[in-house]
N, C-alpha and C positions, 0 to 999 in steps of 0.2 A: 744508150739515152743522147735524141737527138739534139740539136743545140742549133737554133741561127741566130748565128752573129754579126751584130747591123754596129756604120760609123763612120760616120761626115763629117769630123772633128778636122782635115788638114784640105789641100784641096787633091783628096783623092776618095772618090764614096767607094766603101770595100763589103762586102758582103760575103759571108759563108754558109756554109752548111758542117757538120760537123756530129760525127757518131761517137761518143766519145768524144776522143783524141782525134781518135780519124780522121783527116780533110776527105770529103766530101765534095762537095764543090766549092770552088773559089771565084767573084769574080769581082774588077775595079771601072769605077769609071775616074778618070784622072782630073775631068774639069770642073772646074768648085762652084763657077756658075750654071751647071748644069742638075748641081741633086736634087732640087727641088722636081726635077724633070724627070730623073732616068734610075734616084732608086726605087722602086715603087716597080715597074720592069725591068732591074736587078732584077731587084728579089723574087717577080714573075719567073723570070730566066731561072735564074738556082732552083729554082719548086720543083720546072719542068726535066730540069739539065738532072738531074735529085730520082726524080718521078717520088718526089714526095710533093704533100697540103699542109697547111699550116697543122690536119690536125693533126699532125705525125711526128708536132715538134713540143720536145719535150724540157724546152727553157732556152727563153729570148739574156744573149749577154747586148748590152748595149755600150758604146763608149761613149764619156760621159764629157770630154773636153780634158783640156784646156783649148784652144781652133779658135776654129769661125765660127766667131756667136752665132750666126744663117744658121749656118755646117750641122751644126749641133744640137737645137731646135730638126734642125730637120730625123734624122735623125730621131732624138727619144721618142719624141712627136709619133713617128711610124709604127718605131716598136711600142709604146703604150695602148695605140690602137689594138694592136695585135697581142698586146698582153692581155688586156682589156675585153675586147671580144669572146678569148680563148677559155681565161683567165689560165693564159702561162705562167710560172716561176721566171722572176727576172732579176736580173743581176745588173749591173754596171759596175764598168772599166775604166778610170779616167786615163785618159793617152800619158801621160806620163809612167805611171804603172804597166803600161803595154809594152813602152820601151824599155822598160828597166826589163822586163821577163824578155823578151827577144832577144839579149848577149848569154840566154839560155845558162847560166852564169849563179853560183851560190855567194853572196859577200855586195860591199858594198856599191851602187850605183847611182847612179847622178845621171840624169835626164834631165836634156835641156831642148825646149821646140824654142825656133824666134819668133818673136811678138815685137817684131819692126821697131823701127826705130832705136837699134842696140838697145832692145831690151828684151828679158830672157823667161818663160811661165818654165820655174827649177823642180825638177818632184826628187827626192835621195831619198833611197831603198837601202833595210836589211833586209836581204837575199840567202834564203837556205832552202835547201833540203827537211821536207816530214812529211814521211809517211809515204815515199818513193816519191810524190810529187815537190816541186822549187813553187814557196809558196813566198807573198812579203807577211817581216816581221813585227814591219813597221817600214811607217814615211814619216816624208813630211816637200810639203806644197808651200812655192814661194813664186807670185813676181817682181821678178828683179831688173830694177836699170842698170848696166855697165857699163856709164859714166859713171864721175868723180866730176865735181863743183862747176870743174871747168869744161865738159865737154870734154874732158878724156876717155878713155879706152877704157878701163881698170876690170880687174877678178875682184875689186877685194869688194862689193856687195857675197857673189859668190863663195867667197873661199868664209865668210863670216856662216850664210846661210848650213855650209857644211856641216865646218866644227859646231857649231847649236848643234845640227840635227844627231850630233854624235852622243855617245853617255855613257856614262860610265859603268852602266848594263851591260850592253853592250860590247863594248870596250874587254870583258873581268869576264863576261856568258861563259858555257859553249853550247854559242849557238854554228861555232865555226871550226870543236872538234878537226875537223878530213880542212882544214884551209890552215894550223897550224900557222894561227897572228899571238905575237906573242909581247910585251909591255916594256919597251929599253928606260931606262932608269929617269927619261927625259916626258914618262907618257908619253914617247911615241909606239905607236902601233905598226910594227914590222911585218911582212909578209902578206901582208895590206893593202891589194889593188885596188883603186876608185876607177872604176870603170865609166866612163861619161859620154851617152847616146842620144843621137838623135840628133838632130839638122843645125841646132844650135852650138852643137857639140864639135858638127863642122864643121861651120861657117866659124868658131873662135878657138881653132885645134889651135895655133901659135901662143893660144892664150891663156891656153889652159894647157897644155906638156910639160911647164917649168910649173908651175903651183905649188908647194911647200904646205899642205893639209895633215896635221898630227905624221904626218915619216910614211905620208903613205904613196904610193907609185902610181903616178895615172898617165889609164888610160882609153886614150880616144876610140871607139868601136866606130865600120868601117859603116860609109853610107851608106851598103844596103840592106841594110837595118836600122839605119835612122827616118823608118816611117813607122806609122802604127797600123797593127792591122788589124781584117777582122778575125782575120785564125790564133793570133794570137789572142787578141782579146775574149774568144771561146774561149780557150785554152785556157785563160786566168780564171772565167766564168764557172767553168766548169768545176777547177778548184775551190773557189769560190762557195760553192753551190753545194759541194760533200761537205764545207764545213759548218755550212745552217748561215751562212752569208748567203740570204739574200729574200723577196719582200716578192708583192704584188708592183704594178704602178706604180707605186710611189717611192716605192726605193729608187726610181731613178729621175736623178737633178740635172742640170749642168753647172759643171766644175770651171765656173770663168778667170776664177784670180784677181781676174785687174774689172773695173769696170770698162764697158763699152766705149764709143766714140761719140755716143751718141751723149751718153748718162757726161765725160766728160765736160763737153760742151757746153751739158746743161748747171756744169758747176760755176762752169770759167762767169756764163751770162747772168748766175744771181748777181 
């Protein structure tokens, strides 16, 4: 299966073509202001370098955000045009889920994207191997303010979000037989790291590394995998496709998690 993958949710526009999970070509443009001008030429260049055309594509995977409001719309609109013109199956992958799969490990993963002004987009994922592939078993999303009422930086909202994302079913299931997870007398998970990944995980590393969340050890992923890539979106999308989680262009919808600046300004002026 040949997969065209597009992501324009961040400052980097990324286009990839894969055959199943084998990378044929990847192109990136790091100027967020030119995504609308550069995306189509990037896709054309990718096709030429891979010696393919849109007629060869069997699946289109697209990043859904959260991230740049304009960027997300550019990528989804482009993907929808291709999907509708050739009736190609589509699959959407959130930026937060993409980051979680960059870790390439099973377990609990918290993706954090900087939303400016000490706000973050957060995603909490339960990821496990199934049928030979890493798959998202459970996910939860939120837009979080990392400031208290006095304007001081705090992780309270994040801790609450993560604790609420845990469930008894997760803690006691056999999902992680290979991870040797157990529960102590205080209902704390042991031998269970939480991986934090994303640009906000690196930005707020000092805030995160000493958190005590259900007895888990906190591990901050490196900056090298803190960017959502179209390659990871393609691989996650391929797994979703094999699980039957795909559709036509209507399946692609932006994941914003918060109102845009224009909407916020409108609310203030009401």
